[in-house]
C-alpha positions, 0 to 999 in steps of 0.5 A: 648499562651493559654494552658490547664487551669491546675493551680497548686498552688505549686510554678512554678517549680512544674507546670507540664503542662506549654505548653501542649495546646496552642492558640486554644487548642487540642493536642500538634502537633509534627512533626514526621519527625522533619523537618523544613517546613518554610523558612521565614527569619528575619534579626537581626543587630549587636549592638556595645554596650548593653542597658537596655530595657525601652520600648521606640522603638523611640530611635535610636537603633531601627530605622534601624532594619528590621521589620517583620509583624505577621498576623493571626496565620494560614492564616497570613492574617492581623488583623485590630485593632491588627496590630503587627511588630517585630524586632531584634538586637544582641550583643555578649551577648544578643539578643533583641527583639522589638514588636509594637502592636496596640490594641482595648481594654487591657486584662490584669491581673489587680493589680498584681506585674509585677516584679513576674513571672505570670503563665498562662500569655498567657491567657491575652494579651501577645507577645511571642518569641520562640527561638532555638539557636540549630536548630538540637535540634528540639524539644528543645527551649526557650519561652519568653512572656511579657504582656502590663503591663510588667508581664512575664514568661519564660520557657525552652521547650523540647517536648520529655519530660513529662512535656515538660517545665521546669518552674523553669528555669530562664533566667533573661531576661530583658523586659520593656513596654510602653503604649500609650492609646491615640493611642491605642498601646503598645510596648515591649523590650526584652533583652535575655542573650544568655548564659541562652540558652546554647550559649556562644555568637552570631557570625555574620552569625549564623542562629537560628530558631525562631517564634514570636507570640501575643495573643490579645483581651478579651473574650474566644478563639472564640473571642481572636486573635492569631497572628504569624510571621511564619504561623502555619500549615493549619489544625492544632489545633493552638498550638504555639508549632509547631517547624516545622514552626519556621522561620530563624533568621540571625545575621548580622553586 
C-alpha cells in the first residue's frame, strides 16, 4: 500500500500520515454516501483448534479452505508472474489469512530485524488485509501487512480523523512467511486476535467487510504491480483505502 513518502523519525506512535496516499498516489477517495458498492464474497471456514503460523500452507488446515484470486487493483485482470491467491479460516479467538504469491524478483528491506514493526513497508513487496468487523462503521477498519521476509506493520484506520491512522495501535497478530526461491513463490500466514479489533468472538453466520491486497515488484509505481481481491473504482487514484469497495467475508461452519 503506497502512501505519501513522509518519513518521521519519531516512534511509530508519532507517525501522522500513515495511510494518506496509497497505491498510485493522489488524494484520498472517501465515498461521500458511505455505501458499499461491491458484493463479492469470500468464505472463511471454522477450525476447532488454533495453531501458530509457520508460513507452510501445505498443512491440512488449508487444504479445504476456499481460495480467492487477486488481480489488477482496478481491472482485476490477471498479472502473469504475480499470481496471488488468498484464503481465510476462523476460530472463536482468531481470524486467519493465507496468501500464495508468485514473483519475478523480490523487493524487500534487506538486513533488517523482521521482529520489528516496519514503517513504509508498503513501498516494498507486501500482502495486506484490510478488515472491518463492524461494517456499520464505514470509515473505521484495521490494516495488516506482511512482507516476504516477515517484516510487518499493523494500523487502526479511521478516515474521519486526521491523522487517519493510529500507528501506536498493536494487534499482537501472529505472522510467518515461507520463501521458495526455486519456484519463485512465497507464502504468508496471519493469525489476528479478534479481540484486538473490538470484537469478543466470531460466530457462524457473521459477515464482515474486507479487502485483500498485494504490492509486487521493483522500481517506482509505474513499474510495480498493485493487486486487489475486490476491484477499486475505475478512475480512482488507486488508493487502497476505498472502503466502499470492500467485499464480504462470511464465517461458516
